[in-house]
C-alpha positions as CSV (number, residue, x, y, z in Angstrom):
1,M,-0.7,-0.3,0.2
2,N,1.7,3.4,-1.2
3,T,1.5,5.8,2.2
4,Q,2.8,8.8,0.3
5,K,0.2,11.4,1.1
6,K,-1.0,13.3,-1.8
7,Q,0.1,16.6,-3.3
8,Y,-2.1,19.2,-4.7
9,R,-0.7,22.8,-5.8
10,I,-3.4,25.2,-5.4
11,A,-2.3,29.3,-6.1
12,V,-4.0,31.3,-3.8
13,I,-3.9,35.4,-4.5
14,P,-4.6,37.4,-1.8
15,G,-6.7,40.3,-3.0
16,D,-7.8,39.1,-6.2
17,G,-11.4,40.2,-6.4
18,I,-11.6,39.3,-2.3
19,G,-11.2,41.0,0.6
20,K,-7.2,39.9,2.3
21,E,-9.4,38.8,4.9
22,V,-10.8,36.2,3.5
23,V,-7.8,34.4,1.7
24,P,-6.1,33.4,5.5
25,E,-9.8,32.1,6.6
26,G,-9.6,29.6,3.2
27,L,-6.1,28.5,4.0
28,R,-7.3,27.4,7.1
29,V,-10.1,25.7,6.1
30,L,-7.7,24.3,3.2
31,E,-5.1,22.9,5.8
32,Q,-8.4,21.0,7.5
33,A,-9.3,19.4,5.0
34,A,-6.1,18.4,3.7
35,K,-5.6,16.9,7.3
36,K,-8.8,15.1,7.4
37,H,-8.3,13.5,3.7
38,G,-4.9,12.4,4.2
39,A,-3.3,15.2,1.4
40,A,0.2,17.4,2.1
41,R,-0.4,20.5,3.4
42,P,-1.6,23.2,0.9
43,A,1.5,25.8,0.0
44,K,1.6,29.0,1.4
45,A,-0.6,31.9,-0.2
46,A,1.6,34.0,-2.6
47,P,2.4,37.8,-1.9
48,A,-0.6,39.8,-2.9
49,P,0.3,42.0,-6.4
50,A,0.9,45.5,-5.9
51,P,-1.7,47.3,-6.4
52,A,-2.3,49.2,-9.6
53,A,-1.7,53.1,-9.5
54,P,-4.5,54.5,-9.6
55,P,-4.9,57.1,-12.8
56,P,-4.0,61.1,-11.5
57,A,-5.9,62.9,-9.7
58,P,-6.9,65.0,-12.7
59,A,-8.2,62.4,-14.6
60,R,-10.5,61.3,-11.8
61,A,-11.7,64.6,-11.4
62,A,-12.3,64.5,-15.3
63,E,-13.6,61.6,-15.2
64,A,-16.0,62.6,-12.2
65,M,-17.2,66.0,-13.7
66,K,-18.7,63.8,-17.1
67,P,-22.1,63.8,-16.1
68,Y,-21.9,67.6,-15.2
69,A,-20.4,68.6,-18.5
70,D,-23.2,70.2,-20.5
71,D,-24.1,72.2,-16.8
72,G,-23.6,75.5,-17.9
73,S,-23.5,76.6,-14.0
74,R,-20.8,79.0,-13.0
75,P,-19.2,76.2,-10.7
76,V,-19.0,73.4,-13.3
77,L,-16.9,76.3,-15.0
78,L,-14.8,76.9,-12.8
79,L,-14.2,72.9,-11.4
80,E,-13.5,72.3,-15.4
81,A,-11.0,75.0,-15.8
82,Q,-9.2,74.0,-12.3
83,I,-9.0,70.4,-13.6
84,A,-7.8,71.5,-17.1
85,L,-4.7,73.9,-15.4
86,A,-3.6,70.9,-13.1
87,A,-3.9,68.5,-15.7
88,M,-1.3,71.0,-18.0
89,P,1.6,71.9,-15.7
90,A,3.6,73.7,-18.7
91,V,3.1,76.3,-20.9
92,S,0.4,74.4,-23.9
93,P,-0.3,76.6,-26.2
94,D,-2.1,73.7,-28.4
95,N,-4.0,71.9,-25.7
96,A,-7.3,71.5,-27.2
97,V,-8.9,71.5,-23.3
98,L,-7.5,74.8,-22.6
99,K,-8.8,75.9,-25.4
100,A,-12.3,75.2,-25.0
101,R,-12.3,76.1,-20.8
102,A,-10.5,79.5,-22.2
103,A,-13.8,80.2,-24.5
104,D,-16.2,79.2,-22.2
105,L,-14.8,81.2,-19.6
106,Q,-14.4,84.2,-22.1
107,T,-18.3,83.7,-23.1
108,W,-19.1,83.9,-19.4
109,V,-17.1,86.8,-18.1
110,A,-18.7,88.4,-21.4
111,L,-21.9,88.2,-19.8
112,R,-20.7,88.7,-16.2
113,P,-18.1,90.7,-16.2
114,D,-18.0,91.6,-12.1
115,D,-17.1,87.7,-11.8
116,S,-13.8,88.6,-10.3
117,L,-13.1,84.2,-9.6
118,A,-14.2,83.8,-13.2
119,W,-11.6,86.4,-14.5
120,G,-8.9,84.8,-12.8
121,A,-9.6,81.0,-14.2
122,L,-9.4,83.1,-17.5
123,G,-6.0,84.9,-16.5
124,Q,-4.5,81.0,-15.3
125,T,-5.5,79.9,-18.9
126,W,-4.2,82.4,-20.9
127,A,-1.0,82.1,-19.3
128,R,-0.9,78.7,-20.0
129,L,-1.9,79.0,-23.4
130,G,0.8,81.2,-23.6
131,A,-0.8,84.7,-24.0
132,P,0.2,86.9,-22.0
133,L,-1.3,89.8,-23.0
134,R,-4.7,88.3,-22.3
135,S,-3.7,86.9,-18.9
136,L,-2.8,90.0,-17.7
137,R,-5.9,91.7,-19.0
138,A,-7.8,89.1,-17.2
139,E,-6.0,89.7,-13.9
140,A,-6.7,93.3,-14.4
141,E,-10.5,92.7,-14.4
142,A,-10.4,90.4,-11.5
143,R,-8.6,93.0,-10.0
144,Y,-11.4,95.8,-11.1
145,A,-14.3,93.4,-10.0
146,L,-13.4,93.3,-6.4
147,G,-13.0,97.3,-7.1
148,D,-9.3,97.4,-6.5
149,L,-8.5,100.0,-9.4
150,L,-5.1,100.1,-8.5
151,G,-4.8,97.0,-8.9
152,A,-6.0,96.7,-12.3
153,V,-4.1,99.7,-13.2
154,D,-0.8,97.8,-12.2
155,R,-1.9,94.6,-14.1
156,L,-2.6,96.5,-17.8
157,R,0.2,99.0,-16.6
158,A,2.2,95.3,-16.7
159,G,0.3,94.5,-20.1
160,Q,1.5,97.7,-21.8
161,R,5.6,97.1,-20.8
162,L,5.0,93.2,-21.9
163,A,3.6,94.4,-25.1
164,R,6.7,97.7,-25.4
165,G,9.5,94.7,-24.8
166,G,8.9,93.2,-28.4
167,G,8.5,90.2,-29.1
168,P,5.5,88.2,-30.8
169,I,2.3,90.5,-28.8
170,D,-1.0,90.5,-30.6
171,F,-2.2,94.4,-31.8
172,I,-5.2,93.9,-30.7
173,D,-5.0,92.5,-27.3
174,A,-2.8,95.9,-26.8
175,S,-5.0,97.9,-28.0
176,V,-7.7,96.1,-26.0
177,I,-5.0,96.5,-22.3
178,D,-4.5,100.4,-23.6
179,S,-8.4,101.3,-24.1
180,R,-8.9,99.3,-20.8
181,L,-6.0,101.3,-19.2
182,R,-7.7,104.8,-20.3
183,D,-11.3,103.8,-19.0
184,I,-9.8,103.0,-15.4
185,E,-7.7,105.6,-14.7
186,A,-10.7,107.8,-15.6
187,Q,-12.5,106.1,-13.7
188,R,-10.1,106.5,-10.7
189,K,-9.4,109.8,-11.5
190,Q,-13.1,111.1,-11.3
191,I,-13.3,109.1,-8.0
192,E,-10.4,111.3,-6.5
193,A,-12.2,114.3,-7.6
194,D,-15.1,113.5,-6.1
195,Q,-13.9,112.1,-2.8
196,H,-11.7,115.6,-2.7
197,A,-15.0,117.9,-3.1
198,S,-16.5,116.2,-0.5
199,R,-14.1,117.3,2.0
């Protein structure tokens, strides 16, 4: 009579679609069955495979925002802009997602010029798209929307200096900055005159 115990090779992979706490209990059941039926002790469990790396946070956030893509609300608009900016940490002039976010934000602020957060997001988006004059103008409008006329003037003057510094500058953007600076300067002077007259 053959006294050798039967040997079975059973692959046990912890965490393979089941909780890790289930595998040790399963191995104990196998050991008891092996003792009862005269089989050799089952092999130890293989080490758990390394979990797959989750997708980057901007990709997960973009996926989470998909159901709200056509919402058109301000929170969705601002979140989509933040996600696009986080996904593109460097200047990306040809990025279609950034261009779409810039177009959406531009439309929003054209209809709602007092939305400083939207102007700020637009400024960051234009900067990432490599449009420094548009970025500075949007930063100025964000300051203006907050009532910070001096901050707006400072940003617009920075835009003028950039336009005068040479390099590839859009003439229309430079003209918009000059015109907007004149308007805000005139408004600031009027406020100062009104304050002086009321003393």
